[in-house]
Biopython code that builds the backbone (N, CA, C, O; Angstrom):
import numpy as np
from Bio.PDB.StructureBuilder import StructureBuilder

atoms = [
    (1, "UNK", "N", (0.836, -1.250, 0.000)),
    (1, "UNK", "CA", (0.056, 0.422, -0.206)),
    (1, "UNK", "C", (0.995, 1.178, 0.231)),
    (1, "UNK", "O", (0.443, 2.277, 0.275)),
    (2, "UNK", "N", (2.467, 1.369, 0.721)),
    (2, "UNK", "CA", (2.575, 2.325, 0.747)),
    (2, "UNK", "C", (3.409, 2.881, -0.519)),
    (2, "UNK", "O", (3.381, 4.070, -0.838)),
    (3, "UNK", "N", (4.463, 1.493, -1.491)),
    (3, "UNK", "CA", (4.347, 2.055, -2.765)),
    (3, "UNK", "C", (3.492, 2.342, -3.751)),
    (3, "UNK", "O", (3.809, 2.997, -4.745)),
    (4, "UNK", "N", (2.121, 1.772, -3.488)),
    (4, "UNK", "CA", (0.618, 2.560, -4.337)),
    (4, "UNK", "C", (0.279, 3.909, -4.069)),
    (4, "UNK", "O", (-0.166, 4.689, -4.911)),
    (5, "UNK", "N", (0.577, 4.260, -2.448)),
    (5, "UNK", "CA", (0.337, 5.533, -2.361)),
    (5, "UNK", "C", (1.332, 6.554, -2.792)),
    (5, "UNK", "O", (1.018, 7.486, -3.533)),
    (6, "UNK", "N", (3.072, 6.293, -2.117)),
    (6, "UNK", "CA", (4.019, 7.442, -2.597)),
    (6, "UNK", "C", (4.853, 7.186, -3.572)),
    (6, "UNK", "O", (5.884, 7.854, -3.655)),
    (7, "UNK", "N", (4.405, 5.572, -5.044)),
    (7, "UNK", "CA", (5.377, 5.306, -5.749)),
    (7, "UNK", "C", (5.310, 6.422, -7.003)),
    (7, "UNK", "O", (6.235, 6.916, -7.648)),
    (8, "UNK", "N", (3.901, 6.625, -7.098)),
    (8, "UNK", "CA", (4.176, 7.649, -8.175)),
    (8, "UNK", "C", (4.630, 8.983, -7.870)),
    (8, "UNK", "O", (5.117, 9.618, -8.805)),
    (9, "UNK", "N", (4.569, 9.476, -6.836)),
    (9, "UNK", "CA", (5.196, 11.004, -6.041)),
    (9, "UNK", "C", (6.896, 11.178, -6.432)),
    (9, "UNK", "O", (7.545, 12.150, -6.819)),
    (10, "UNK", "N", (7.251, 9.827, -6.150)),
    (10, "UNK", "CA", (8.767, 9.522, -6.024)),
    (10, "UNK", "C", (9.080, 9.504, -7.409)),
    (10, "UNK", "O", (10.082, 10.089, -7.820)),
    (11, "UNK", "N", (8.092, 8.705, -8.389)),
    (11, "UNK", "CA", (8.481, 8.498, -9.935)),
    (11, "UNK", "C", (9.036, 9.703, -10.551)),
    (11, "UNK", "O", (10.013, 9.954, -11.256)),
    (12, "UNK", "N", (7.576, 10.695, -9.775)),
    (12, "UNK", "CA", (7.376, 12.272, -10.115)),
    (12, "UNK", "C", (8.628, 12.754, -10.190)),
    (12, "UNK", "O", (9.180, 13.155, -11.215)),
    (13, "UNK", "N", (9.156, 12.707, -8.907)),
    (13, "UNK", "CA", (10.547, 14.097, -8.189)),
    (13, "UNK", "C", (11.635, 13.046, -9.104)),
    (13, "UNK", "O", (12.438, 13.429, -9.955)),
    (14, "UNK", "N", (11.465, 12.028, -8.780)),
    (14, "UNK", "CA", (12.712, 11.491, -9.954)),
    (14, "UNK", "C", (13.174, 12.034, -11.345)),
    (14, "UNK", "O", (14.295, 12.301, -11.776)),
    (15, "UNK", "N", (11.582, 12.127, -12.057)),
    (15, "UNK", "CA", (11.554, 12.488, -13.299)),
    (15, "UNK", "C", (12.072, 13.916, -13.456)),
    (15, "UNK", "O", (12.729, 14.448, -14.351)),
    (16, "UNK", "N", (11.464, 14.467, -12.062)),
    (16, "UNK", "CA", (11.698, 16.291, -12.052)),
    (16, "UNK", "C", (12.752, 16.477, -11.944)),
    (16, "UNK", "O", (13.228, 17.421, -12.574)),
    (17, "UNK", "N", (13.715, 15.564, -10.990)),
    (17, "UNK", "CA", (15.263, 15.421, -10.852)),
    (17, "UNK", "C", (16.325, 15.363, -12.373)),
    (17, "UNK", "O", (17.259, 16.105, -12.677)),
    (18, "UNK", "N", (15.831, 14.366, -13.000)),
    (18, "UNK", "CA", (16.310, 14.218, -14.347)),
    (18, "UNK", "C", (16.191, 15.517, -15.087)),
    (18, "UNK", "O", (17.226, 16.177, -15.177)),
    (19, "UNK", "N", (15.081, 15.996, -15.638)),
    (19, "UNK", "CA", (14.947, 17.301, -16.343)),
    (19, "UNK", "C", (15.909, 18.690, -15.705)),
    (19, "UNK", "O", (16.368, 19.466, -16.543)),
    (20, "UNK", "N", (16.108, 18.884, -14.616)),
    (20, "UNK", "CA", (17.262, 19.420, -13.697)),
    (20, "UNK", "C", (18.353, 19.153, -13.985)),
    (20, "UNK", "O", (19.184, 20.044, -14.160)),
    (21, "UNK", "N", (18.692, 17.676, -14.131)),
    (21, "UNK", "CA", (20.459, 17.457, -14.212)),
    (21, "UNK", "C", (20.981, 17.987, -15.986)),
    (21, "UNK", "O", (22.035, 17.960, -16.622)),
    (22, "UNK", "N", (19.912, 18.329, -16.184)),
    (22, "UNK", "CA", (20.419, 18.413, -18.048)),
    (22, "UNK", "C", (20.663, 20.045, -18.339)),
    (22, "UNK", "O", (19.966, 20.974, -17.931)),
    (23, "UNK", "N", (21.393, 20.083, -18.842)),
    (23, "UNK", "CA", (22.153, 21.689, -19.279)),
    (23, "UNK", "C", (20.965, 22.304, -19.833)),
    (23, "UNK", "O", (20.396, 23.262, -19.309)),
    (24, "UNK", "N", (20.590, 21.716, -20.941)),
    (24, "UNK", "CA", (19.469, 22.608, -20.934)),
    (24, "UNK", "C", (18.043, 21.390, -21.569)),
    (24, "UNK", "O", (18.033, 20.338, -22.210)),
    (25, "UNK", "N", (17.100, 22.198, -21.006)),
    (25, "UNK", "CA", (15.635, 21.459, -21.635)),
    (25, "UNK", "C", (15.486, 21.151, -22.865)),
    (25, "UNK", "O", (15.398, 22.161, -23.563)),
    (26, "UNK", "N", (15.393, 19.817, -23.654)),
    (26, "UNK", "CA", (15.110, 20.094, -25.170)),
    (26, "UNK", "C", (13.643, 20.185, -25.258)),
    (26, "UNK", "O", (12.920, 19.712, -24.382)),
    (27, "UNK", "N", (13.002, 21.044, -26.749)),
    (27, "UNK", "CA", (11.997, 21.596, -27.265)),
    (27, "UNK", "C", (11.982, 22.948, -27.534)),
    (27, "UNK", "O", (12.945, 23.698, -27.380)),
    (28, "UNK", "N", (10.634, 23.333, -28.030)),
    (28, "UNK", "CA", (11.240, 24.661, -28.971)),
    (28, "UNK", "C", (10.715, 25.678, -27.917)),
    (28, "UNK", "O", (10.136, 25.052, -27.028)),
    (29, "UNK", "N", (10.705, 27.219, -27.661)),
    (29, "UNK", "CA", (10.700, 27.957, -27.259)),
    (29, "UNK", "C", (9.394, 28.491, -27.865)),
    (29, "UNK", "O", (9.508, 29.057, -28.953)),
    (30, "UNK", "N", (8.629, 28.432, -27.527)),
    (30, "UNK", "CA", (6.750, 28.559, -27.791)),
    (30, "UNK", "C", (6.785, 30.399, -27.385)),
    (30, "UNK", "O", (6.579, 31.261, -28.238)),
    (31, "UNK", "N", (6.988, 30.596, -26.406)),
    (31, "UNK", "CA", (6.517, 32.294, -26.150)),
    (31, "UNK", "C", (6.851, 32.146, -24.558)),
    (31, "UNK", "O", (6.843, 31.105, -23.900)),
    (32, "UNK", "N", (7.157, 33.526, -24.102)),
    (32, "UNK", "CA", (7.838, 34.312, -23.172)),
    (32, "UNK", "C", (7.137, 33.646, -21.963)),
    (32, "UNK", "O", (5.922, 33.452, -21.912)),
    (33, "UNK", "N", (7.853, 33.378, -21.182)),
    (33, "UNK", "CA", (7.460, 32.586, -19.919)),
    (33, "UNK", "C", (7.361, 31.533, -20.205)),
    (33, "UNK", "O", (6.148, 31.512, -19.994)),
    (34, "UNK", "N", (7.579, 30.496, -20.542)),
    (34, "UNK", "CA", (7.092, 29.073, -21.008)),
    (34, "UNK", "C", (7.906, 28.726, -19.763)),
    (34, "UNK", "O", (7.205, 28.131, -18.944)),
    (35, "UNK", "N", (9.389, 28.943, -19.294)),
    (35, "UNK", "CA", (9.706, 28.137, -18.311)),
    (35, "UNK", "C", (8.700, 28.133, -16.762)),
    (35, "UNK", "O", (8.615, 27.313, -15.848)),
    (36, "UNK", "N", (7.999, 29.543, -17.033)),
    (36, "UNK", "CA", (7.024, 29.622, -15.273)),
    (36, "UNK", "C", (5.917, 28.942, -15.378)),
    (36, "UNK", "O", (5.219, 28.803, -14.374)),
    (37, "UNK", "N", (5.441, 28.247, -16.902)),
    (37, "UNK", "CA", (4.610, 27.381, -17.207)),
    (37, "UNK", "C", (4.766, 26.060, -16.471)),
    (37, "UNK", "O", (4.270, 25.446, -15.527)),
    (38, "UNK", "N", (6.038, 25.901, -17.712)),
    (38, "UNK", "CA", (6.493, 24.349, -16.849)),
    (38, "UNK", "C", (6.785, 23.959, -15.770)),
    (38, "UNK", "O", (6.742, 22.747, -15.557)),
    (39, "UNK", "N", (7.247, 25.033, -14.556)),
    (39, "UNK", "CA", (7.573, 24.625, -13.546)),
    (39, "UNK", "C", (5.887, 23.985, -12.851)),
    (39, "UNK", "O", (5.594, 22.939, -12.271)),
    (40, "UNK", "N", (4.827, 25.568, -13.390)),
    (40, "UNK", "CA", (3.320, 25.558, -12.601)),
    (40, "UNK", "C", (3.265, 24.067, -12.949)),
    (40, "UNK", "O", (3.576, 23.174, -12.161)),
    (41, "UNK", "N", (2.781, 23.862, -14.377)),
    (41, "UNK", "CA", (2.577, 22.241, -14.199)),
    (41, "UNK", "C", (3.127, 21.086, -13.645)),
    (41, "UNK", "O", (2.468, 20.270, -13.001)),
    (42, "UNK", "N", (4.779, 20.964, -13.971)),
    (42, "UNK", "CA", (5.271, 19.362, -13.044)),
    (42, "UNK", "C", (5.127, 19.857, -12.221)),
    (42, "UNK", "O", (4.038, 19.286, -12.161)),
    (43, "UNK", "N", (5.135, 20.828, -10.839)),
    (43, "UNK", "CA", (4.934, 20.896, -9.575)),
    (43, "UNK", "C", (3.086, 20.934, -9.295)),
    (43, "UNK", "O", (2.544, 20.291, -8.396)),
    (44, "UNK", "N", (2.592, 21.533, -9.955)),
    (44, "UNK", "CA", (1.136, 21.026, -10.031)),
    (44, "UNK", "C", (0.794, 19.554, -10.069)),
    (44, "UNK", "O", (-0.096, 19.119, -9.339)),
    (45, "UNK", "N", (1.791, 18.397, -11.289)),
    (45, "UNK", "CA", (1.118, 17.251, -10.825)),
    (45, "UNK", "C", (1.652, 16.753, -9.777)),
    (45, "UNK", "O", (1.012, 15.857, -9.226)),
    (46, "UNK", "N", (3.277, 17.261, -9.040)),
    (46, "UNK", "CA", (3.660, 16.764, -7.959)),
    (46, "UNK", "C", (2.840, 16.901, -6.971)),
    (46, "UNK", "O", (2.820, 15.934, -6.211)),
    (47, "UNK", "N", (1.897, 18.090, -6.616)),
    (47, "UNK", "CA", (1.609, 18.531, -5.683)),
    (47, "UNK", "C", (0.103, 16.946, -5.647)),
    (47, "UNK", "O", (-0.121, 16.085, -4.797)),
    (48, "UNK", "N", (-0.546, 17.243, -6.951)),
    (48, "UNK", "CA", (-1.715, 15.869, -6.928)),
    (48, "UNK", "C", (-1.182, 15.096, -6.540)),
    (48, "UNK", "O", (-1.664, 14.741, -5.464)),
    (49, "UNK", "N", (0.078, 14.269, -6.977)),
    (49, "UNK", "CA", (0.891, 12.904, -6.498)),
    (49, "UNK", "C", (0.904, 12.634, -4.650)),
    (49, "UNK", "O", (0.902, 11.768, -3.775)),
    (50, "UNK", "N", (0.914, 13.697, -4.837)),
    (50, "UNK", "CA", (1.184, 14.044, -3.109)),
    (50, "UNK", "C", (0.429, 14.076, -2.420)),
    (50, "UNK", "O", (0.392, 13.445, -1.364)),
    (51, "UNK", "N", (-0.478, 14.919, -2.891)),
    (51, "UNK", "CA", (-2.128, 14.787, -2.147)),
    (51, "UNK", "C", (-3.026, 13.112, -2.071)),
    (51, "UNK", "O", (-3.694, 12.465, -1.264)),
    (52, "UNK", "N", (-2.408, 12.975, -3.740)),
    (52, "UNK", "CA", (-3.093, 11.366, -3.304)),
    (52, "UNK", "C", (-2.368, 10.639, -2.596)),
    (52, "UNK", "O", (-3.020, 10.048, -1.735)),
    (53, "UNK", "N", (-1.225, 10.415, -2.589)),
    (53, "UNK", "CA", (-0.666, 9.638, -1.427)),
    (53, "UNK", "C", (-1.651, 10.148, 0.263)),
    (53, "UNK", "O", (-2.211, 9.443, 1.103)),
    (54, "UNK", "N", (-1.532, 11.143, 0.190)),
    (54, "UNK", "CA", (-1.646, 11.486, 1.638)),
    (54, "UNK", "C", (-3.216, 11.464, 1.754)),
    (54, "UNK", "O", (-3.642, 11.227, 2.884)),
    (55, "UNK", "N", (-3.926, 11.626, 0.991)),
    (55, "UNK", "CA", (-5.160, 10.950, 1.633)),
    (55, "UNK", "C", (-5.840, 9.044, 1.750)),
    (55, "UNK", "O", (-6.944, 8.531, 1.935)),
    (56, "UNK", "N", (-4.729, 8.649, 1.565)),
    (56, "UNK", "CA", (-4.633, 7.478, 2.261)),
    (56, "UNK", "C", (-4.558, 7.158, 3.532)),
    (56, "UNK", "O", (-4.898, 6.087, 4.034)),
    (57, "UNK", "N", (-3.990, 8.340, 4.204)),
    (57, "UNK", "CA", (-3.977, 8.615, 5.758)),
    (57, "UNK", "C", (-5.279, 8.858, 6.486)),
    (57, "UNK", "O", (-6.339, 8.827, 5.861)),
    (58, "UNK", "N", (-5.256, 8.999, 7.249)),
    (58, "UNK", "CA", (-6.706, 9.158, 8.276)),
    (58, "UNK", "C", (-6.297, 10.678, 8.359)),
    (58, "UNK", "O", (-6.149, 10.928, 9.555)),
    (59, "UNK", "N", (-6.057, 11.777, 7.612)),
    (59, "UNK", "CA", (-5.924, 13.430, 7.702)),
    (59, "UNK", "C", (-7.087, 13.565, 7.011)),
    (59, "UNK", "O", (-7.792, 12.924, 6.231)),
    (60, "UNK", "N", (-7.026, 15.279, 7.908)),
    (60, "UNK", "CA", (-7.970, 16.070, 7.102)),
    (60, "UNK", "C", (-7.434, 16.547, 5.687)),
    (60, "UNK", "O", (-6.240, 16.648, 5.405)),
    (61, "UNK", "N", (-8.672, 16.872, 4.700)),
    (61, "UNK", "CA", (-8.044, 17.446, 3.617)),
    (61, "UNK", "C", (-6.984, 18.765, 3.722)),
    (61, "UNK", "O", (-5.951, 18.900, 3.067)),
    (62, "UNK", "N", (-7.470, 19.589, 4.615)),
    (62, "UNK", "CA", (-6.439, 20.665, 5.079)),
    (62, "UNK", "C", (-5.056, 20.096, 5.073)),
    (62, "UNK", "O", (-4.096, 20.240, 4.316)),
    (63, "UNK", "N", (-5.374, 19.040, 6.728)),
    (63, "UNK", "CA", (-3.541, 18.458, 6.663)),
    (63, "UNK", "C", (-2.989, 17.515, 5.663)),
    (63, "UNK", "O", (-1.903, 16.936, 5.648)),
    (64, "UNK", "N", (-3.828, 17.493, 4.962)),
    (64, "UNK", "CA", (-3.203, 16.779, 3.563)),
    (64, "UNK", "C", (-2.564, 17.551, 2.679)),
    (64, "UNK", "O", (-1.610, 17.167, 2.003)),
    (65, "UNK", "N", (-3.222, 19.034, 2.633)),
    (65, "UNK", "CA", (-3.043, 19.915, 1.569)),
    (65, "UNK", "C", (-1.960, 20.620, 2.439)),
    (65, "UNK", "O", (-1.309, 21.387, 1.730)),
    (66, "UNK", "N", (-1.632, 20.618, 3.476)),
    (66, "UNK", "CA", (-0.208, 21.590, 4.089)),
    (66, "UNK", "C", (1.059, 20.729, 4.019)),
    (66, "UNK", "O", (2.140, 21.225, 3.701)),
    (67, "UNK", "N", (0.891, 19.263, 4.359)),
    (67, "UNK", "CA", (1.515, 18.036, 4.222)),
    (67, "UNK", "C", (2.538, 18.488, 2.450)),
    (67, "UNK", "O", (3.668, 18.907, 2.198)),
    (68, "UNK", "N", (1.401, 18.112, 1.681)),
    (68, "UNK", "CA", (2.033, 18.097, 0.298)),
    (68, "UNK", "C", (2.519, 19.140, -0.158)),
    (68, "UNK", "O", (3.390, 18.961, -1.010)),
    (69, "UNK", "N", (2.181, 20.575, 0.195)),
    (69, "UNK", "CA", (2.889, 21.756, 0.163)),
    (69, "UNK", "C", (3.816, 21.940, 0.731)),
    (69, "UNK", "O", (4.586, 22.802, 0.307)),
    (70, "UNK", "N", (4.146, 21.176, 1.982)),
    (70, "UNK", "CA", (5.650, 21.622, 2.728)),
    (70, "UNK", "C", (6.217, 20.328, 2.060)),
    (70, "UNK", "O", (7.107, 20.940, 1.470)),
    (71, "UNK", "N", (6.365, 19.394, 1.783)),
    (71, "UNK", "CA", (7.312, 18.080, 1.144)),
    (71, "UNK", "C", (7.189, 18.531, -0.272)),
    (71, "UNK", "O", (7.911, 17.958, -1.088)),
    (72, "UNK", "N", (6.321, 19.545, -0.725)),
    (72, "UNK", "CA", (6.704, 19.802, -2.554)),
    (72, "UNK", "C", (7.404, 20.790, -2.754)),
    (72, "UNK", "O", (8.226, 20.924, -3.662)),
    (73, "UNK", "N", (7.005, 21.892, -1.548)),
    (73, "UNK", "CA", (8.355, 23.110, -1.862)),
    (73, "UNK", "C", (9.619, 22.764, -1.623)),
    (73, "UNK", "O", (10.578, 22.985, -2.363)),
    (74, "UNK", "N", (9.628, 21.920, -0.017)),
    (74, "UNK", "CA", (10.761, 21.529, -0.077)),
    (74, "UNK", "C", (11.488, 20.498, -0.768)),
    (74, "UNK", "O", (12.697, 20.299, -0.651)),
    (75, "UNK", "N", (10.680, 19.847, -1.504)),
    (75, "UNK", "CA", (11.530, 19.467, -3.285)),
    (75, "UNK", "C", (12.205, 20.568, -3.872)),
    (75, "UNK", "O", (13.386, 20.893, -3.996)),
    (76, "UNK", "N", (10.729, 21.210, -4.308)),
    (76, "UNK", "CA", (11.078, 21.946, -4.971)),
    (76, "UNK", "C", (12.739, 23.005, -4.690)),
    (76, "UNK", "O", (13.575, 23.229, -5.566)),
    (77, "UNK", "N", (12.785, 23.385, -3.535)),
    (77, "UNK", "CA", (13.989, 24.138, -2.674)),
    (77, "UNK", "C", (15.009, 23.418, -2.796)),
    (77, "UNK", "O", (15.949, 24.015, -3.320)),
    (78, "UNK", "N", (15.327, 21.685, -2.341)),
    (78, "UNK", "CA", (16.514, 21.547, -2.973)),
    (78, "UNK", "C", (16.631, 20.866, -4.274)),
    (78, "UNK", "O", (17.650, 20.210, -4.491)),
    (79, "UNK", "N", (15.653, 20.952, -5.214)),
    (79, "UNK", "CA", (15.999, 20.309, -6.553)),
    (79, "UNK", "C", (16.755, 21.839, -7.279)),
    (79, "UNK", "O", (17.617, 21.827, -8.157)),
    (80, "UNK", "N", (16.255, 22.874, -6.742)),
    (80, "UNK", "CA", (16.902, 24.108, -7.200)),
    (80, "UNK", "C", (18.142, 24.036, -7.396)),
    (80, "UNK", "O", (18.787, 23.964, -8.442)),
    (81, "UNK", "N", (18.731, 24.079, -5.338)),
    (81, "UNK", "CA", (19.882, 23.821, -4.959)),
    (81, "UNK", "C", (20.583, 23.213, -6.078)),
    (81, "UNK", "O", (21.508, 23.740, -6.696)),
    (82, "UNK", "N", (19.934, 21.741, -6.357)),
    (82, "UNK", "CA", (20.604, 20.697, -7.090)),
    (82, "UNK", "C", (20.864, 21.276, -8.235)),
    (82, "UNK", "O", (22.039, 21.131, -8.575)),
    (83, "UNK", "N", (20.097, 21.981, -9.082)),
    (83, "UNK", "CA", (20.319, 22.633, -10.567)),
    (83, "UNK", "C", (21.300, 23.278, -10.255)),
    (83, "UNK", "O", (22.098, 23.114, -11.178)),
    (84, "UNK", "N", (21.806, 24.023, -9.390)),
    (84, "UNK", "CA", (22.547, 25.176, -9.538)),
    (84, "UNK", "C", (24.424, 24.263, -9.870)),
    (84, "UNK", "O", (25.379, 24.573, -10.581)),
    (85, "UNK", "N", (24.183, 23.243, -9.029)),
    (85, "UNK", "CA", (25.295, 22.230, -9.505)),
    (85, "UNK", "C", (25.576, 22.115, -11.431)),
    (85, "UNK", "O", (26.575, 21.627, -11.958)),
    (86, "UNK", "N", (24.556, 22.629, -12.045)),
    (86, "UNK", "CA", (24.404, 21.770, -13.223)),
    (86, "UNK", "C", (24.888, 23.030, -14.217)),
    (86, "UNK", "O", (23.958, 23.781, -14.511)),
    (87, "UNK", "N", (26.025, 23.338, -14.709)),
    (87, "UNK", "CA", (26.547, 23.923, -15.816)),
    (87, "UNK", "C", (25.475, 24.274, -16.847)),
    (87, "UNK", "O", (24.963, 23.184, -17.102)),
    (88, "UNK", "N", (24.836, 25.245, -17.606)),
    (88, "UNK", "CA", (24.965, 26.388, -17.140)),
    (88, "UNK", "C", (23.815, 27.079, -16.549)),
    (88, "UNK", "O", (23.617, 28.290, -16.645)),
    (89, "UNK", "N", (22.905, 26.056, -15.799)),
    (89, "UNK", "CA", (22.052, 26.070, -14.884)),
    (89, "UNK", "C", (22.549, 27.172, -14.053)),
    (89, "UNK", "O", (23.673, 27.672, -14.107)),
    (90, "UNK", "N", (21.261, 27.594, -13.024)),
    (90, "UNK", "CA", (21.245, 28.288, -11.718)),
    (90, "UNK", "C", (20.121, 27.677, -10.996)),
    (90, "UNK", "O", (19.309, 26.844, -11.400)),
    (91, "UNK", "N", (20.259, 28.411, -9.530)),
    (91, "UNK", "CA", (19.259, 28.516, -8.878)),
    (91, "UNK", "C", (18.463, 29.589, -8.526)),
    (91, "UNK", "O", (19.099, 30.621, -8.316)),
    (92, "UNK", "N", (16.758, 29.688, -8.344)),
    (92, "UNK", "CA", (16.381, 31.230, -8.842)),
    (92, "UNK", "C", (15.583, 30.897, -7.437)),
    (92, "UNK", "O", (15.468, 29.676, -7.334)),
    (93, "UNK", "N", (14.950, 31.654, -6.236)),
    (93, "UNK", "CA", (14.084, 31.681, -5.346)),
    (93, "UNK", "C", (12.502, 31.909, -6.336)),
    (93, "UNK", "O", (11.441, 31.372, -6.018)),
    (94, "UNK", "N", (12.702, 32.898, -7.659)),
    (94, "UNK", "CA", (11.600, 33.121, -7.928)),
    (94, "UNK", "C", (10.693, 31.759, -8.604)),
    (94, "UNK", "O", (9.465, 31.677, -8.582)),
    (95, "UNK", "N", (11.448, 30.942, -9.076)),
    (95, "UNK", "CA", (11.434, 29.309, -9.497)),
    (95, "UNK", "C", (10.565, 28.666, -8.412)),
    (95, "UNK", "O", (9.410, 28.240, -8.408)),
    (96, "UNK", "N", (11.551, 28.749, -7.477)),
    (96, "UNK", "CA", (10.390, 27.401, -6.402)),
    (96, "UNK", "C", (9.240, 28.502, -5.769)),
    (96, "UNK", "O", (8.480, 28.032, -4.922)),
    (97, "UNK", "N", (9.065, 30.018, -6.154)),
    (97, "UNK", "CA", (7.719, 30.304, -5.493)),
    (97, "UNK", "C", (6.723, 29.970, -6.968)),
    (97, "UNK", "O", (5.538, 30.294, -6.891)),
    (98, "UNK", "N", (7.150, 29.423, -8.086)),
    (98, "UNK", "CA", (6.475, 28.896, -9.506)),
    (98, "UNK", "C", (6.180, 27.413, -9.035)),
    (98, "UNK", "O", (5.048, 26.948, -9.168)),
    (99, "UNK", "N", (7.226, 26.670, -8.477)),
    (99, "UNK", "CA", (6.987, 25.535, -7.556)),
    (99, "UNK", "C", (5.954, 25.737, -6.622)),
    (99, "UNK", "O", (4.958, 25.018, -6.709)),
    (100, "UNK", "N", (6.015, 26.501, -5.840)),
    (100, "UNK", "CA", (5.001, 26.267, -4.620)),
    (100, "UNK", "C", (3.395, 26.672, -5.260)),
    (100, "UNK", "O", (2.354, 26.172, -4.832)),
    (101, "UNK", "N", (3.484, 27.726, -6.416)),
    (101, "UNK", "CA", (1.934, 27.940, -7.108)),
    (101, "UNK", "C", (1.563, 26.402, -7.411)),
    (101, "UNK", "O", (0.583, 25.848, -6.914)),
    (102, "UNK", "N", (2.562, 25.725, -8.375)),
    (102, "UNK", "CA", (1.899, 24.648, -8.841)),
    (102, "UNK", "C", (1.535, 23.420, -8.074)),
    (102, "UNK", "O", (0.744, 22.573, -8.490)),
    (103, "UNK", "N", (2.379, 23.358, -6.522)),
    (103, "UNK", "CA", (2.054, 22.497, -5.721)),
    (103, "UNK", "C", (1.298, 22.997, -5.155)),
    (103, "UNK", "O", (1.382, 22.217, -4.207)),
    (104, "UNK", "N", (0.260, 23.936, -4.730)),
    (104, "UNK", "CA", (-0.833, 24.613, -3.805)),
    (104, "UNK", "C", (-2.270, 23.995, -5.110)),
    (104, "UNK", "O", (-3.339, 23.397, -5.238)),
    (105, "UNK", "N", (-1.474, 24.537, -5.600)),
    (105, "UNK", "CA", (-2.855, 24.106, -7.266)),
    (105, "UNK", "C", (-3.050, 22.650, -7.277)),
    (105, "UNK", "O", (-4.159, 22.123, -7.193)),
    (106, "UNK", "N", (-2.233, 22.185, -7.356)),
    (106, "UNK", "CA", (-2.299, 20.400, -7.245)),
    (106, "UNK", "C", (-2.815, 19.784, -6.069)),
    (106, "UNK", "O", (-3.290, 18.649, -6.107)),
    (107, "UNK", "N", (-2.748, 20.499, -4.967)),
    (107, "UNK", "CA", (-3.224, 19.805, -4.106)),
    (107, "UNK", "C", (-4.288, 19.942, -3.384)),
    (107, "UNK", "O", (-4.685, 19.273, -2.430)),
    (108, "UNK", "N", (-4.859, 21.129, -4.053)),
    (108, "UNK", "CA", (-6.135, 22.219, -3.651)),
    (108, "UNK", "C", (-7.165, 21.065, -4.750)),
    (108, "UNK", "O", (-8.260, 20.512, -4.644)),
    (109, "UNK", "N", (-6.150, 21.120, -5.709)),
    (109, "UNK", "CA", (-7.520, 20.766, -7.415)),
    (109, "UNK", "C", (-8.147, 19.134, -6.444)),
    (109, "UNK", "O", (-9.272, 19.098, -5.945)),
    (110, "UNK", "N", (-7.174, 17.972, -6.364)),
    (110, "UNK", "CA", (-7.554, 17.046, -5.957)),
    (110, "UNK", "C", (-8.376, 17.072, -4.924)),
    (110, "UNK", "O", (-9.041, 16.038, -4.976)),
    (111, "UNK", "N", (-8.702, 17.761, -3.944)),
    (111, "UNK", "CA", (-9.967, 17.269, -3.209)),
    (111, "UNK", "C", (-11.472, 18.035, -3.390)),
    (111, "UNK", "O", (-12.630, 17.838, -3.020)),
    (112, "UNK", "N", (-10.795, 18.935, -4.116)),
    (112, "UNK", "CA", (-11.648, 19.779, -4.984)),
    (112, "UNK", "C", (-12.725, 19.268, -6.105)),
    (112, "UNK", "O", (-13.870, 19.657, -6.335)),
    (113, "UNK", "N", (-11.775, 18.057, -6.829)),
    (113, "UNK", "CA", (-12.117, 17.346, -7.732)),
    (113, "UNK", "C", (-13.571, 16.104, -7.200)),
    (113, "UNK", "O", (-14.340, 15.436, -7.891)),
    (114, "UNK", "N", (-13.434, 16.239, -5.805)),
    (114, "UNK", "CA", (-14.264, 15.177, -5.160)),
    (114, "UNK", "C", (-13.144, 13.983, -5.073)),
    (114, "UNK", "O", (-13.742, 12.907, -5.063)),
    (115, "UNK", "N", (-11.812, 13.814, -5.012)),
    (115, "UNK", "CA", (-11.190, 12.804, -4.864)),
    (115, "UNK", "C", (-11.445, 11.785, -3.818)),
    (115, "UNK", "O", (-11.270, 12.263, -2.697)),
    (116, "UNK", "N", (-11.872, 10.295, -3.810)),
    (116, "UNK", "CA", (-11.894, 9.842, -2.198)),
    (116, "UNK", "C", (-11.167, 8.745, -2.755)),
    (116, "UNK", "O", (-11.431, 8.126, -3.785)),
    (117, "UNK", "N", (-9.974, 8.531, -1.748)),
    (117, "UNK", "CA", (-8.653, 7.192, -1.177)),
    (117, "UNK", "C", (-9.610, 5.618, -1.521)),
    (117, "UNK", "O", (-10.597, 5.362, -0.831)),
    (118, "UNK", "N", (-9.246, 4.862, -2.425)),
    (118, "UNK", "CA", (-9.808, 3.901, -2.187)),
    (118, "UNK", "C", (-10.304, 3.189, -0.906)),
    (118, "UNK", "O", (-9.443, 2.651, -0.210)),
    (119, "UNK", "N", (-11.175, 3.147, -0.647)),
    (119, "UNK", "CA", (-11.588, 2.001, 0.599)),
    (119, "UNK", "C", (-12.313, 3.445, 1.743)),
    (119, "UNK", "O", (-12.608, 3.471, 2.938)),
    (120, "UNK", "N", (-12.361, 4.318, 0.810)),
    (120, "UNK", "CA", (-12.274, 5.081, 1.934)),
    (120, "UNK", "C", (-13.950, 6.156, 1.609)),
    (120, "UNK", "O", (-14.450, 6.457, 0.525)),
    (121, "UNK", "N", (-14.344, 6.436, 2.788)),
    (121, "UNK", "CA", (-15.341, 7.226, 2.765)),
    (121, "UNK", "C", (-15.976, 8.599, 3.369)),
    (121, "UNK", "O", (-17.083, 8.985, 2.994)),
]
sb = StructureBuilder()
sb.init_structure("model")
sb.init_model(0)
sb.init_chain("A")
sb.init_seg("    ")
for serial, (resi, resn, name, xyz) in enumerate(atoms, 1):
    if name == "N":
        sb.init_residue(resn, " ", resi, " ")
    sb.init_atom(name, np.array(xyz, "f"), 0.0, 1.0, " ", f" {name:<3s}", serial, name[0])
structure = sb.get_structure()
């Protein structure tokens, strides 16, 4: 049950780590600010997956959202720091803020969508 709950967010974190380990992100630049949208998307999915995992605990929605937010922002912060060691990448506080917005969006969207963990009423 632990793997079912926490495997998807761990795998997604691995994917984010892989992307931030690359000197450049492949793909065309389609519009200004595209990197911000990518940050929000990646961390929105992470927030959704963390909230899904935390929903299998006996926590309230608010507790699950707070947990997901803290873990997600912590991970985003560490990942930005990790990215600072990848030439020519850098760590930027503003990117952690975009990550935090994505995490919050994902963690809040799940309960709003009426998600219920299997076996919970």
